[in-house]
N, C-alpha and C positions, 0 to 999 in steps of 0.2 A: 847727727840727722841732717841731711840734707833736704833743703825746701825745694818744693818743685817750681820748675820755670813758670807758669802760671798760676803763680799763688794769688794774684789779682783775680782772675777768672774763677776761682774755687772759693775765694771769700764772698764775691759778689752772689756765685750759687748759691751759698748757705745763706747769704742774707735772703735772697728771693725766695728760697723756701721757707725759711721762716717766716717772712712776712705772708705768704699767700697761707701757712699753716696758723697762723695769729688771726687772720681775718676768717678764715672758713671755720675752725673750730672754737673759736673766741678765746684763743689761747692767750693768756694774761698774767703776771706776775709784776711785784713792783720795779725788778730792776730790769726789765725787758726793753723800755726804752732807749736806755743807755748802752746795753749791750748791741741793740739795732743800730743805734748812731756810730758806735767804736766799728761795729763791723762795715758800716757805709763808707767811714772815713778811710779805714784801711784799706778795703778794697779799692776807693777811687784814687788814693795816691800811689798804688801799686799798679793801677793801671795807667796811672799818668806816667810812671817810670817804667812801664812795659816790663814787667816783673810777673 
């Protein structure tokens, strides 16, 4: 499987959508903050590496 060239932007988009849905729908479960943190770190690193 070939990764998209703009993977950082894709992860950032997913993070923003999930964050917005969490606040709007009061969506929450126990592991969600960890998942959101991992997504944010991965997106940030990939954007810094321009991937």
